[in-house]
RODO-626328 format. One record per residue (C-alpha): residue in three letters; y, x, z. Coordinates in steps of 0.1 Angstrom, whole numbers, padded with zeros to 4 digits, always signed. Example, Ala and Ser with C-alpha at 12.3 -4.5 7.8 and 13.67 -1.06 7.14 Angstrom:
# residues 2
SITE   code       y       x       z
SITE    ALA   -0045   +0123   +0078
SITE    SER   -0011   +0137   +0071
***
This chain:
# residues 445
SITE   code       y       x       z
SITE    MET   +0168   +0542   -0782
SITE    VAL   +0147   +0559   -0758
SITE    ARG   +0131   +0592   -0769
SITE    LYS   +0099   +0600   -0751
SITE    ARG   +0075   +0630   -0757
SITE    ARG   +0039   +0628   -0754
SITE    MET   +0031   +0656   -0726
SITE    THR   +0011   +0671   -0694
SITE    ARG   +0020   +0686   -0664
SITE    ARG   +0008   +0717   -0675
SITE    THR   +0028   +0717   -0706
SITE    LEU   +0057   +0704   -0691
SITE    LEU   +0058   +0735   -0665
SITE    ALA   +0048   +0763   -0691
SITE    THR   +0077   +0756   -0711
SITE    ALA   +0105   +0742   -0689
SITE    GLY   +0127   +0766   -0699
SITE    ALA   +0127   +0764   -0735
SITE    ALA   +0151   +0736   -0753
SITE    ALA   +0133   +0716   -0779
SITE    ALA   +0143   +0718   -0815
SITE    GLY   +0158   +0690   -0834
SITE    ALA   +0195   +0675   -0825
SITE    TRP   +0197   +0639   -0824
SITE    ALA   +0237   +0621   -0830
SITE    PRO   +0248   +0588   -0813
SITE    THR   +0243   +0564   -0843
SITE    ILE   +0277   +0548   -0829
SITE    VAL   +0308   +0562   -0823
SITE    ARG   +0340   +0543   -0804
SITE    ALA   +0372   +0542   -0815
SITE    SER   +0387   +0564   -0787
SITE    SER   +0368   +0592   -0802
SITE    LEU   +0384   +0595   -0832
SITE    GLY   +0420   +0603   -0818
SITE    LYS   +0433   +0565   -0818
SITE    ASP   +0457   +0560   -0791
SITE    GLY   +0466   +0596   -0783
SITE    ARG   +0434   +0603   -0771
SITE    VAL   +0421   +0639   -0782
SITE    VAL   +0405   +0645   -0813
SITE    PRO   +0363   +0649   -0814
SITE    SER   +0368   +0686   -0824
SITE    ASN   +0386   +0694   -0788
SITE    ARG   +0363   +0676   -0772
SITE    ILE   +0339   +0690   -0747
SITE    THR   +0303   +0675   -0754
SITE    VAL   +0286   +0668   -0724
SITE    GLY   +0249   +0654   -0716
SITE    MET   +0242   +0638   -0686
SITE    ILE   +0207   +0646   -0672
SITE    GLY   +0194   +0624   -0640
SITE    LEU   +0210   +0588   -0642
SITE    GLY   +0209   +0584   -0602
SITE    ARG   +0234   +0571   -0574
SITE    GLN   +0255   +0600   -0578
SITE    THR   +0259   +0600   -0612
SITE    ILE   +0263   +0558   -0613
SITE    TYR   +0291   +0560   -0584
SITE    THR   +0308   +0594   -0598
SITE    ASN   +0296   +0613   -0624
SITE    PHE   +0291   +0595   -0647
SITE    ARG   +0328   +0579   -0645
SITE    SER   +0345   +0608   -0642
SITE    PHE   +0333   +0624   -0675
SITE    LEU   +0340   +0595   -0692
SITE    ALA   +0371   +0591   -0678
SITE    ALA   +0383   +0630   -0690
SITE    PRO   +0403   +0623   -0723
SITE    ASP   +0392   +0661   -0737
SITE    CYS   +0353   +0655   -0730
SITE    GLN   +0325   +0634   -0744
SITE    VAL   +0293   +0620   -0732
SITE    VAL   +0270   +0620   -0762
SITE    ALA   +0236   +0622   -0740
SITE    MET   +0218   +0608   -0709
SITE    CYS   +0184   +0613   -0699
SITE    ASP   +0164   +0602   -0671
SITE    VAL   +0126   +0597   -0664
SITE    ASP   +0133   +0566   -0652
SITE    ARG   +0140   +0543   -0684
SITE    TRP   +0152   +0511   -0661
SITE    ARG   +0180   +0535   -0656
SITE    LEU   +0185   +0543   -0690
SITE    ASN   +0187   +0511   -0698
SITE    ILE   +0220   +0504   -0685
SITE    ALA   +0232   +0464   -0691
SITE    GLU   +0267   +0449   -0687
SITE    THR   +0257   +0434   -0655
SITE    ARG   +0245   +0463   -0637
SITE    MET   +0280   +0480   -0647
SITE    GLU   +0297   +0458   -0630
SITE    GLN   +0277   +0460   -0595
SITE    TRP   +0270   +0497   -0597
SITE    ALA   +0295   +0516   -0619
SITE    GLY   +0325   +0503   -0615
SITE    GLY   +0350   +0511   -0646
SITE    ILE   +0322   +0514   -0669
SITE    THR   +0317   +0490   -0695
SITE    PRO   +0290   +0484   -0722
SITE    GLU   +0313   +0496   -0750
SITE    ASP   +0320   +0528   -0725
SITE    VAL   +0282   +0536   -0730
SITE    LYS   +0271   +0521   -0765
SITE    GLY   +0268   +0551   -0787
SITE    ILE   +0254   +0576   -0761
SITE    ALA   +0219   +0596   -0772
SITE    ARG   +0195   +0584   -0741
SITE    TYR   +0164   +0603   -0736
SITE    THR   +0135   +0609   -0711
SITE    ASP   +0132   +0644   -0717
SITE    PHE   +0158   +0668   -0706
SITE    ARG   +0146   +0692   -0733
SITE    GLU   +0156   +0669   -0765
SITE    VAL   +0193   +0671   -0745
SITE    LEU   +0193   +0706   -0745
SITE    GLY   +0180   +0714   -0779
SITE    ARG   +0211   +0696   -0794
SITE    ALA   +0233   +0719   -0811
SITE    ASP   +0265   +0697   -0804
SITE    ILE   +0264   +0694   -0765
SITE    ASP   +0282   +0719   -0755
SITE    ALA   +0277   +0713   -0711
SITE    VAL   +0257   +0694   -0689
SITE    MET   +0258   +0677   -0661
SITE    ILE   +0224   +0678   -0639
SITE    SER   +0224   +0650   -0608
SITE    THR   +0185   +0650   -0607
SITE    PRO   +0167   +0656   -0573
SITE    ASP   +0167   +0688   -0559
SITE    HIS   +0136   +0705   -0572
SITE    TRP   +0149   +0704   -0600
SITE    HIS   +0184   +0719   -0601
SITE    VAL   +0171   +0755   -0608
SITE    PRO   +0151   +0750   -0631
SITE    MET   +0169   +0726   -0654
SITE    SER   +0195   +0752   -0649
SITE    VAL   +0181   +0782   -0660
SITE    ALA   +0167   +0762   -0692
SITE    ALA   +0203   +0748   -0699
SITE    VAL   +0215   +0786   -0693
SITE    LYS   +0190   +0797   -0714
SITE    ALA   +0199   +0771   -0740
SITE    GLY   +0234   +0783   -0745
SITE    LYS   +0249   +0756   -0725
SITE    ASP   +0275   +0753   -0697
SITE    VAL   +0264   +0739   -0661
SITE    CYS   +0274   +0718   -0638
SITE    CYS   +0254   +0712   -0612
SITE    GLU   +0246   +0689   -0581
SITE    LYS   +0245   +0705   -0553
SITE    PRO   +0224   +0716   -0525
SITE    LEU   +0222   +0741   -0557
SITE    THR   +0184   +0756   -0548
SITE    ARG   +0154   +0753   -0531
SITE    SER   +0157   +0789   -0519
SITE    ILE   +0174   +0821   -0517
SITE    ALA   +0155   +0838   -0544
SITE    GLU   +0158   +0813   -0569
SITE    GLY   +0199   +0812   -0563
SITE    ARG   +0195   +0848   -0567
SITE    LEU   +0179   +0847   -0603
SITE    LEU   +0205   +0818   -0611
SITE    SER   +0234   +0835   -0605
SITE    ASP   +0225   +0869   -0624
SITE    LEU   +0215   +0845   -0652
SITE    VAL   +0247   +0827   -0653
SITE    THR   +0266   +0866   -0654
SITE    ARG   +0240   +0880   -0680
SITE    TYR   +0245   +0844   -0706
SITE    LYS   +0283   +0845   -0696
SITE    ARG   +0280   +0809   -0691
SITE    VAL   +0301   +0785   -0670
SITE    PHE   +0289   +0772   -0639
SITE    ARG   +0301   +0743   -0614
SITE    THR   +0281   +0739   -0586
SITE    ASP   +0295   +0705   -0580
SITE    SER   +0309   +0695   -0546
SITE    GLU   +0339   +0678   -0543
SITE    PHE   +0348   +0688   -0507
SITE    ARG   +0371   +0720   -0519
SITE    SER   +0390   +0692   -0538
SITE    LYS   +0398   +0674   -0507
SITE    GLU   +0434   +0678   -0497
SITE    SER   +0422   +0680   -0457
SITE    PHE   +0400   +0710   -0461
SITE    HIS   +0418   +0729   -0484
SITE    ARG   +0447   +0724   -0466
SITE    ALA   +0428   +0738   -0437
SITE    CYS   +0413   +0766   -0457
SITE    GLU   +0447   +0776   -0464
SITE    LEU   +0461   +0778   -0434
SITE    VAL   +0435   +0797   -0419
SITE    ARG   +0437   +0823   -0444
SITE    ASN   +0472   +0827   -0439
SITE    GLY   +0468   +0833   -0403
SITE    ARG   +0486   +0805   -0389
SITE    ILE   +0458   +0803   -0359
SITE    GLY   +0460   +0838   -0353
SITE    LYS   +0431   +0858   -0361
SITE    LEU   +0398   +0835   -0368
SITE    HIS   +0370   +0843   -0345
SITE    THR   +0347   +0807   -0348
SITE    ILE   +0340   +0783   -0373
SITE    ARG   +0323   +0747   -0363
SITE    THR   +0310   +0728   -0389
SITE    GLY   +0286   +0695   -0380
SITE    VAL   +0264   +0669   -0407
SITE    PRO   +0250   +0638   -0396
SITE    ILE   +0221   +0631   -0376
SITE    ASP   +0191   +0623   -0401
SITE    LYS   +0169   +0594   -0377
SITE    PHE   +0144   +0576   -0396
SITE    GLU   +0108   +0566   -0391
SITE    PRO   +0085   +0583   -0415
SITE    PRO   +0063   +0555   -0441
SITE    ASP   +0027   +0568   -0441
SITE    ARG   +0009   +0579   -0474
SITE    LYS   -0005   +0547   -0491
SITE    ALA   -0008   +0555   -0531
SITE    GLU   +0010   +0528   -0551
SITE    PRO   +0006   +0519   -0590
SITE    VAL   +0033   +0540   -0608
SITE    PRO   +0055   +0521   -0628
SITE    GLU   +0054   +0512   -0658
SITE    GLU   +0090   +0524   -0666
SITE    LEU   +0088   +0559   -0650
SITE    HIS   +0079   +0592   -0659
SITE    PHE   +0058   +0602   -0627
SITE    ASP   +0043   +0635   -0640
SITE    MET   +0079   +0647   -0656
SITE    TRP   +0098   +0637   -0624
SITE    LEU   +0075   +0656   -0602
SITE    GLY   +0079   +0687   -0628
SITE    PRO   +0077   +0717   -0605
SITE    ALA   +0064   +0704   -0574
SITE    PRO   +0031   +0699   -0561
SITE    ARG   +0009   +0672   -0575
SITE    ALA   +0013   +0644   -0554
SITE    ARG   +0006   +0601   -0553
SITE    TYR   +0028   +0580   -0563
SITE    GLN   +0051   +0558   -0537
SITE    GLU   +0084   +0545   -0540
SITE    ALA   +0094   +0560   -0507
SITE    ARG   +0090   +0595   -0523
SITE    VAL   +0106   +0591   -0557
SITE    HIS   +0136   +0559   -0558
SITE    PRO   +0139   +0530   -0550
SITE    ARG   +0129   +0507   -0582
SITE    ARG   +0155   +0490   -0603
SITE    GLY   +0184   +0499   -0571
SITE    TYR   +0205   +0527   -0562
SITE    THR   +0202   +0528   -0525
SITE    ARG   +0192   +0561   -0508
SITE    PRO   +0162   +0577   -0523
SITE    GLY   +0128   +0591   -0500
SITE    TRP   +0130   +0623   -0522
SITE    MET   +0161   +0627   -0500
SITE    ARG   +0137   +0632   -0469
SITE    ILE   +0107   +0650   -0484
SITE    ARG   +0104   +0689   -0481
SITE    GLU   +0083   +0692   -0514
SITE    TYR   +0121   +0681   -0530
SITE    CYS   +0148   +0687   -0508
SITE    ASP   +0152   +0703   -0473
SITE    GLY   +0173   +0673   -0455
SITE    ALA   +0206   +0671   -0444
SITE    ILE   +0206   +0706   -0433
SITE    THR   +0212   +0716   -0470
SITE    ASN   +0224   +0684   -0485
SITE    TRP   +0252   +0677   -0462
SITE    GLY   +0258   +0715   -0449
SITE    ALA   +0263   +0725   -0487
SITE    HIS   +0294   +0709   -0484
SITE    LEU   +0305   +0719   -0448
SITE    ASN   +0292   +0750   -0447
SITE    ASP   +0308   +0758   -0484
SITE    ILE   +0346   +0750   -0462
SITE    ALA   +0337   +0773   -0442
SITE    GLN   +0328   +0801   -0461
SITE    TRP   +0360   +0793   -0480
SITE    GLY   +0381   +0799   -0451
SITE    ASN   +0363   +0823   -0436
SITE    ASP   +0369   +0842   -0473
SITE    THR   +0331   +0850   -0471
SITE    ASP   +0320   +0829   -0502
SITE    ARG   +0301   +0860   -0520
SITE    THR   +0282   +0871   -0493
SITE    GLY   +0270   +0861   -0456
SITE    PRO   +0265   +0863   -0422
SITE    VAL   +0246   +0896   -0409
SITE    GLU   +0227   +0876   -0378
SITE    VAL   +0212   +0841   -0377
SITE    ALA   +0195   +0823   -0349
SITE    GLY   +0184   +0787   -0345
SITE    LYS   +0166   +0754   -0328
SITE    GLY   +0155   +0723   -0343
SITE    THR   +0136   +0696   -0343
SITE    TYR   +0111   +0677   -0365
SITE    PRO   +0098   +0642   -0368
SITE    ALA   +0071   +0634   -0340
SITE    LYS   +0053   +0614   -0362
SITE    GLU   +0041   +0626   -0393
SITE    GLY   +0041   +0604   -0424
SITE    LEU   +0053   +0614   -0457
SITE    TRP   +0093   +0621   -0445
SITE    ASN   +0094   +0655   -0429
SITE    VAL   +0125   +0670   -0427
SITE    MET   +0144   +0684   -0401
SITE    THR   +0159   +0656   -0381
SITE    GLU   +0187   +0674   -0356
SITE    PHE   +0195   +0712   -0353
SITE    GLU   +0217   +0739   -0343
SITE    ILE   +0222   +0770   -0358
SITE    THR   +0242   +0802   -0346
SITE    TYR   +0255   +0826   -0376
SITE    ARG   +0273   +0859   -0368
SITE    TYR   +0295   +0875   -0399
SITE    ALA   +0306   +0914   -0402
SITE    ASN   +0341   +0905   -0395
SITE    GLY   +0334   +0891   -0361
SITE    VAL   +0333   +0857   -0367
SITE    THR   +0308   +0832   -0352
SITE    LEU   +0297   +0798   -0371
SITE    ILE   +0282   +0775   -0352
SITE    TYR   +0264   +0746   -0371
SITE    LYS   +0246   +0717   -0359
SITE    ALA   +0236   +0680   -0367
SITE    GLU   +0259   +0658   -0352
SITE    LYS   +0287   +0642   -0374
SITE    PRO   +0305   +0658   -0400
SITE    TYR   +0332   +0677   -0395
SITE    ILE   +0349   +0717   -0391
SITE    ARG   +0366   +0733   -0369
SITE    PHE   +0385   +0766   -0371
SITE    GLU   +0391   +0784   -0340
SITE    GLY   +0417   +0812   -0337
SITE    THR   +0433   +0834   -0311
SITE    GLU   +0466   +0812   -0314
SITE    GLY   +0453   +0778   -0316
SITE    TRP   +0430   +0755   -0336
SITE    ILE   +0424   +0731   -0372
SITE    HIS   +0397   +0703   -0370
SITE    ALA   +0390   +0685   -0404
SITE    GLY   +0372   +0653   -0405
SITE    PHE   +0351   +0639   -0434
SITE    ASN   +0377   +0609   -0436
SITE    LYS   +0409   +0632   -0444
SITE    GLN   +0412   +0637   -0408
SITE    LEU   +0434   +0670   -0401
SITE    ASP   +0442   +0676   -0366
SITE    ALA   +0451   +0710   -0351
SITE    HIS   +0471   +0727   -0322
SITE    PRO   +0496   +0735   -0318
SITE    ARG   +0502   +0705   -0342
SITE    SER   +0531   +0724   -0358
SITE    VAL   +0505   +0745   -0374
SITE    LEU   +0499   +0714   -0400
SITE    GLU   +0542   +0714   -0408
SITE    SER   +0537   +0750   -0421
SITE    LYS   +0548   +0762   -0455
SITE    ILE   +0525   +0787   -0480
SITE    SER   +0550   +0811   -0496
SITE    PRO   +0546   +0819   -0528
SITE    ASP   +0533   +0857   -0515
SITE    GLU   +0508   +0845   -0493
SITE    THR   +0473   +0833   -0501
SITE    ARG   +0474   +0803   -0520
SITE    LEU   +0440   +0779   -0524
SITE    LEU   +0440   +0762   -0559
SITE    LEU   +0432   +0723   -0556
SITE    LYS   +0417   +0710   -0583
SITE    ASN   +0391   +0678   -0588
SITE    GLU   +0359   +0693   -0597
SITE    LYS   +0350   +0678   -0629
SITE    ARG   +0384   +0688   -0639
SITE    ASP   +0380   +0721   -0630
SITE    PHE   +0346   +0727   -0650
SITE    ILE   +0361   +0711   -0679
SITE    ASP   +0384   +0731   -0681
SITE    CYS   +0369   +0764   -0677
SITE    VAL   +0344   +0755   -0701
SITE    LYS   +0372   +0751   -0726
SITE    ASP   +0391   +0787   -0716
SITE    ARG   +0365   +0804   -0702
SITE    GLY   +0377   +0808   -0666
SITE    ARG   +0356   +0811   -0638
SITE    THR   +0352   +0781   -0613
SITE    LEU   +0362   +0778   -0585
SITE    GLU   +0326   +0770   -0571
SITE    ASP   +0302   +0786   -0594
SITE    ALA   +0269   +0798   -0591
SITE    GLU   +0272   +0827   -0574
SITE    VAL   +0293   +0808   -0546
SITE    GLY   +0273   +0774   -0546
SITE    HIS   +0242   +0803   -0544
SITE    ARG   +0261   +0817   -0512
SITE    THR   +0267   +0785   -0495
SITE    THR   +0227   +0775   -0500
SITE    SER   +0216   +0807   -0488
SITE    LEU   +0237   +0798   -0456
SITE    CYS   +0220   +0765   -0449
SITE    HIS   +0186   +0782   -0459
SITE    LEU   +0190   +0810   -0433
SITE    GLY   +0193   +0784   -0410
SITE    HIS   +0165   +0764   -0418
SITE    ILE   +0147   +0800   -0419
SITE    ALA   +0155   +0806   -0383
SITE    VAL   +0148   +0776   -0365
SITE    ARG   +0112   +0779   -0384
SITE    VAL   +0107   +0820   -0372
SITE    GLY   +0125   +0816   -0341
SITE    GLY   +0146   +0844   -0328
SITE    ASN   +0176   +0866   -0338
SITE    LEU   +0173   +0872   -0372
SITE    LYS   +0192   +0902   -0386
SITE    TRP   +0201   +0896   -0427
SITE    ASP   +0213   +0920   -0450
SITE    PRO   +0240   +0899   -0472
SITE    ALA   +0242   +0925   -0503
SITE    ALA   +0202   +0930   -0503
SITE    GLU   +0193   +0898   -0494
SITE    ARG   +0170   +0906   -0473
SITE    PHE   +0157   +0907   -0433
SITE    THR   +0158   +0938   -0419
SITE    ASN   +0140   +0926   -0386
SITE    SER   +0113   +0901   -0398
SITE    ASP   +0086   +0902   -0426
SITE    GLU   +0080   +0866   -0416
SITE    ALA   +0108   +0854   -0425
SITE    ASN   +0111   +0874   -0458
SITE    LYS   +0084   +0856   -0471
SITE    LEU   +0104   +0825   -0467
SITE    LEU   +0130   +0839   -0493
SITE    ARG   +0105   +0819   -0522
SITE    ARG   +0091   +0787   -0522
SITE    ALA   +0053   +0783   -0515
SITE    PRO   +0033   +0799   -0543
SITE    GLY   +0026   +0781   -0580
SITE    ARG   +0057   +0756   -0573
SITE    GLU   +0079   +0775   -0595
SITE    PRO   +0072   +0782   -0633
SITE    TRP   +0090   +0815   -0630
SITE    GLY   +0069   +0832   -0605
SITE    LEU   +0098   +0835   -0580
***
């Protein structure tokens, strides 16, 4: 069963922060939910609603929450009804390890507000296109839900500050869902750097893949019957439907929205939210930011639907003297110090000079960084009300680093940044880019 509410775009934007009343409980309960076979009984389980059922959810997020013995997925929501009607063949093809029995009793919705309106839901996993991350997170926080939200967390620096402050005000648990702090190679690199194994850190280099593409034209297409396109657009500007604008029909390959600046900033934030998060962690600056930024970049030569920046190189300077050089190349991070360097690649590669650095032991009285699965981190903190390893403030600061680079490319010159006030001190033009274009956010940022 899928619940669908009739609404106009005006209604959607006016009420996106409000939770709908009237909870709807699953009509089928799995035997494992009843405490059999040594499983956790329902009263001790965290109940979760999955909002957004794209490839990240199907490949990773759904499986992680279903596998947690102290967690129960009770609702799933997507504006594409095809994604909600998960059949056995699609489970086998896309979501290895998930069976029809696992999802049989999960309630299904096309309106996220109905998920937030359920009093029996403790937390939500938000896995939507980027332009919905903050609006849905804000609505969830106000509805009393804890939130795990995909990266990049924000579309602007101003909305990130709003979200982080709101999470603190409402005392909610929040997890920015980047898994890179849970990867052993990146964790090990940061721990060694933080404990001085390469001497005094002076330079960090981060890389992300170059995104090369041929922009499709803007020819409109009929809206698929199963897609609530107006809801998909949400706080973004009005637009004509094209499959290349949204996501592939009846499949999970890379969606076109990831290359359209109305919905996503492209690789600079999408990949950058991973690698620059590790830079912030290793530099012990994950609750602040740089003091200077300058950059250059290129956009597609052909004017078309896909318009994100393809290549870039950005240089940041921190108050502690560290320089961060961030460029489109390939995914990696490299820490350079006065006594050596450490290089961590995307596929678990870890190298250092001298090599003996990698054999170094971290003693109990040194800085120890917790290594933990990101979903387990979130679930544990929902239960004990602790602070996650990458809360809203950390996610905001990491994504801000990427936004700062994008602003520097657009404005040019050497920009001075005050990380406490979160303002540029030498450019009114750059400060105008701290917010999105007028009329694109329901909270007037």
